[in-house]
C-alpha positions as CSV (number, residue, x, y, z in Angstrom):
1,X,62.3,77.1,203.5
2,X,64.3,76.5,206.8
3,X,67.9,75.5,206.3
4,X,68.5,72.2,208.0
5,X,71.8,72.1,210.0
6,X,73.7,69.3,211.6
7,X,76.3,70.7,214.3
8,X,79.3,68.7,215.3
9,X,80.5,70.0,218.8
10,X,77.1,71.2,219.7
11,X,77.6,71.0,223.3
12,X,81.1,72.7,223.6
13,X,81.8,76.3,224.5
14,X,81.3,77.8,220.9
15,X,78.9,75.0,219.8
16,X,76.5,75.6,222.7
17,X,76.3,79.4,222.1
18,X,75.7,78.7,218.3
19,X,72.9,76.0,219.2
20,X,71.1,78.6,221.3
21,X,71.5,81.2,218.6
22,X,70.0,78.8,216.0
23,X,67.0,78.3,218.4
24,X,66.2,82.0,218.1
25,X,66.1,82.1,214.3
26,X,63.0,81.6,212.1
27,X,65.1,80.4,208.9
28,X,67.5,77.7,210.5
29,X,66.6,74.6,212.1
30,X,69.0,72.3,214.0
31,X,68.1,68.7,213.0
32,X,71.0,66.9,214.5
33,X,73.9,67.4,216.8
34,X,77.2,65.6,217.4
35,X,78.8,65.1,220.7
36,X,80.3,61.7,221.9
37,X,79.9,62.8,225.6
38,X,76.2,63.3,225.2
39,X,75.2,60.8,222.6
40,X,71.6,59.5,222.9
41,X,70.2,62.6,224.5
42,X,68.2,65.5,223.3
43,X,70.3,68.5,222.7
44,X,67.8,70.9,224.6
45,X,68.1,68.9,227.6
46,X,71.9,69.0,227.7
47,X,72.3,72.8,227.1
48,X,69.0,73.8,228.8
49,X,67.3,75.2,225.8
50,X,63.8,73.8,225.3
51,X,63.4,75.0,221.8
52,X,66.1,72.4,220.6
53,X,64.6,69.1,220.3
54,X,67.1,67.4,217.9
55,X,68.9,64.2,218.9
56,X,72.6,64.1,219.7
57,X,74.7,61.4,218.0
58,X,78.1,60.2,218.8
59,X,79.6,60.6,215.2
60,X,78.9,62.6,212.1
61,X,78.3,59.5,210.2
62,X,75.5,58.6,212.6
63,X,74.1,62.0,212.6
64,X,73.3,61.8,208.8
65,X,70.4,59.5,209.7
66,X,68.8,63.0,209.9
67,X,69.2,64.7,206.4
68,X,70.6,68.2,206.5
69,X,71.5,71.0,204.2
70,X,74.5,72.3,206.2
71,X,77.0,70.4,208.3
72,X,78.8,72.9,210.8
73,X,81.9,71.6,212.4
74,X,83.0,73.0,215.8
75,X,85.2,70.0,216.9
76,X,88.9,69.4,216.9
77,X,91.5,69.4,213.9
78,X,92.0,65.5,214.1
79,X,88.4,64.8,213.2
80,X,87.3,68.0,211.4
81,X,88.6,66.9,208.0
82,X,87.0,63.4,208.2
83,X,83.7,65.0,209.2
84,X,83.8,67.4,206.3
85,X,84.5,64.7,203.8
86,X,81.7,62.7,205.3
87,X,79.3,65.6,205.1
88,X,80.3,66.3,201.5
89,X,79.7,62.6,200.6
90,X,76.2,63.0,202.0
91,X,75.4,66.0,199.9
92,X,75.7,68.8,202.5
93,X,77.4,72.1,202.4
94,X,80.0,72.5,205.1
95,X,81.1,75.4,207.4
96,X,84.3,74.7,209.2
97,X,84.7,76.5,212.5
98,X,87.6,74.3,213.7
99,X,91.2,75.6,213.5
100,X,94.3,73.5,212.9
101,X,93.8,72.0,209.5
102,X,96.8,72.2,207.2
103,X,96.9,73.6,203.6
104,X,97.1,70.0,202.3
105,X,93.8,69.2,204.2
106,X,92.1,72.2,202.6
107,X,93.4,71.4,199.1
108,X,91.8,67.8,199.5
109,X,88.6,69.3,200.9
110,X,88.4,71.8,198.0
111,X,88.8,69.2,195.4
112,X,86.0,67.1,196.9
113,X,83.7,69.9,197.4
114,X,84.2,70.7,193.6
115,X,83.4,67.1,192.8
116,X,80.3,67.1,194.7
117,X,79.2,70.6,193.7
118,X,78.9,71.9,197.1
119,X,80.4,74.8,199.1
120,X,82.8,74.7,202.1
121,X,83.5,77.8,204.0
122,X,86.4,77.6,206.5
123,X,86.5,80.5,209.0
124,X,89.2,80.8,211.5
125,X,87.3,83.3,213.6
126,X,83.6,84.3,213.2
127,X,83.9,87.6,214.9
128,X,83.1,90.7,212.9
129,X,86.1,92.5,214.4
130,X,88.3,89.7,213.1
131,X,86.8,90.2,209.6
132,X,87.7,93.9,209.7
133,X,91.2,93.3,211.1
134,X,91.9,91.1,208.1
135,X,90.7,93.7,205.7
136,X,92.6,96.5,207.2
137,X,95.8,94.4,207.3
138,X,95.4,93.6,203.7
139,X,95.2,97.3,203.0
140,X,98.2,98.1,205.2
141,X,100.3,95.3,203.5
142,X,99.9,97.0,200.1
143,X,101.9,100.1,201.6
144,X,104.0,98.7,204.3
145,X,106.4,95.7,203.5
146,X,107.4,94.8,207.0
147,X,105.1,93.2,209.6
148,X,104.8,90.3,212.2
149,X,101.7,88.5,213.7
150,X,101.2,87.7,217.3
151,X,98.7,85.0,218.1
152,X,97.5,84.9,221.8
153,X,95.3,82.1,223.2
154,X,94.5,80.2,226.4
155,X,97.1,78.1,227.9
156,X,95.4,74.7,226.9
157,X,95.0,75.5,223.4
158,X,97.0,72.8,221.5
159,X,97.1,73.9,217.9
160,X,99.5,76.7,217.2
161,X,99.3,79.1,215.4
162,X,95.6,79.7,215.8
163,X,93.3,79.3,212.8
164,X,92.8,83.0,213.1
165,X,96.4,83.8,212.7
166,X,97.1,81.2,210.0
167,X,94.2,82.6,207.9
168,X,95.7,86.1,208.3
169,X,99.1,85.0,207.2
170,X,97.5,83.2,204.2
171,X,95.5,86.2,203.2
172,X,98.6,88.5,203.4
173,X,100.6,86.1,201.2
174,X,98.3,86.8,198.3
175,X,99.5,90.4,198.5
176,X,103.2,89.8,199.3
177,X,105.5,88.2,201.7
178,X,106.8,90.4,204.5
179,X,110.4,91.7,204.3
180,X,113.1,90.8,206.9
181,X,116.0,93.4,207.4
182,X,118.1,90.5,208.8
183,X,117.2,87.2,206.8
184,X,116.4,84.2,209.1
185,X,119.6,82.3,207.9
186,X,121.7,85.3,209.2
187,X,120.2,85.3,212.6
188,X,122.9,85.1,215.4
189,X,121.7,83.2,218.5
190,X,118.3,81.2,218.7
191,X,116.4,81.5,215.4
192,X,113.3,80.0,217.1
193,X,113.1,83.4,219.0
194,X,112.1,85.0,215.8
195,X,108.9,83.0,215.6
196,X,107.8,80.7,212.8
197,X,107.7,81.7,209.0
198,X,104.2,80.9,207.9
199,X,102.9,81.7,204.4
200,X,105.5,84.7,204.3
201,X,104.8,86.1,207.6
202,X,106.7,85.8,211.0
203,X,104.1,84.4,213.5
204,X,104.5,84.3,217.2
205,X,102.1,82.1,219.3
206,X,101.5,82.9,222.8
207,X,99.7,80.5,225.2
208,X,98.9,81.8,228.7
209,X,96.0,81.8,231.2
210,X,93.9,84.8,231.0
211,X,93.6,84.9,227.1
212,X,90.9,83.6,225.1
213,X,91.7,84.2,221.5
214,X,93.5,87.4,220.5
215,X,95.4,88.4,217.4
216,X,97.7,91.4,216.6
217,X,99.6,92.4,213.6
218,X,102.3,95.0,213.7
219,X,103.5,96.9,210.7
220,X,106.7,98.9,210.9
221,X,108.1,101.8,209.0
222,X,111.1,103.8,210.1
223,X,110.0,106.0,213.0
224,X,106.4,104.7,213.1
225,X,104.4,101.5,213.9
226,X,100.8,100.5,213.1
227,X,99.2,98.1,215.4
228,X,95.9,96.3,214.6
229,X,94.5,94.0,217.2
230,X,91.4,91.9,218.0
231,X,90.7,90.7,221.5
232,X,87.9,88.1,222.5
233,X,86.2,88.1,225.8
234,X,85.3,85.0,227.9
235,X,81.9,84.7,226.1
236,X,81.3,82.9,222.7
237,X,78.4,85.2,221.9
238,X,80.7,87.4,219.5
239,X,81.0,84.4,217.1
240,X,77.4,83.6,216.9
241,X,76.1,86.2,214.5
242,X,79.0,85.4,212.1
243,X,78.4,81.8,212.3
244,X,74.8,82.3,211.5
245,X,75.7,84.2,208.5
246,X,78.1,81.6,207.3
247,X,75.3,79.0,207.4
248,X,73.0,81.2,205.4
249,X,75.8,82.0,202.7
250,X,77.5,78.7,202.3
251,X,75.2,77.4,199.6
252,X,76.0,80.4,197.4
253,X,79.1,79.0,195.9
254,X,80.8,75.8,194.9
255,X,84.3,74.7,196.3
256,X,86.2,76.1,199.1
257,X,86.4,79.7,200.4
258,X,88.4,80.7,203.4
259,X,87.3,83.6,205.6
260,X,84.0,85.0,206.5
261,X,84.6,88.1,204.4
262,X,84.6,85.9,201.3
263,X,80.8,85.8,201.6
264,X,80.3,89.4,202.6
265,X,79.9,92.4,200.6
266,X,83.1,94.3,201.8
267,X,84.8,97.0,199.7
């Protein structure tokens, strides 16, 4: 039986790539799309993909005129939480591909998901190389106590740090907090130059033209440095396979999970 999907942000950079990816599958059907700009049109006409015949709605609430099994959010942080709660109220599982939600937002979403017996999978980055970076970083943090995270993105990205960097910091916090040779309260000069303390890690966000999404974590020991880095190109294609996998796996649990690897069989 085909998985029925409603995709919010279906005409955007990442959403249109995912829409085209869904059109090539045999087990997933896009039954509704959300885009205020293109409401009232047929998605396939908007993104030039004749296999996509679903209608485009202005809001998530409107889109639930079409029953779906999975709601996928590729929008903005200011609407992603409301969209997720609406989807759960309508009995759908949810994949969140939008960054910028807070820990408090996720706590509320987790509680509502439990109440409805549905799964919510929040993924800061669907690229397989990011999944591997996260796993490698977790291994390194068990042996190296000092590290810092650098988050790179395009100049007009408003949320900082990125969901990718926030998720990485949250995962490392479950292992330990990074050690600081000089505590922040003892810094002489401008403390902001040391970045932000997030979930026990120092995080530095860089926003410049030329970047898409990149994340780097640096581990340091006396006389040696380990660098683990992911770089995205200008295409959204690297995120499609991971997003499709998330759609297929989000019904396999109840509650909230964060990170694509939480539904993968990784050692």
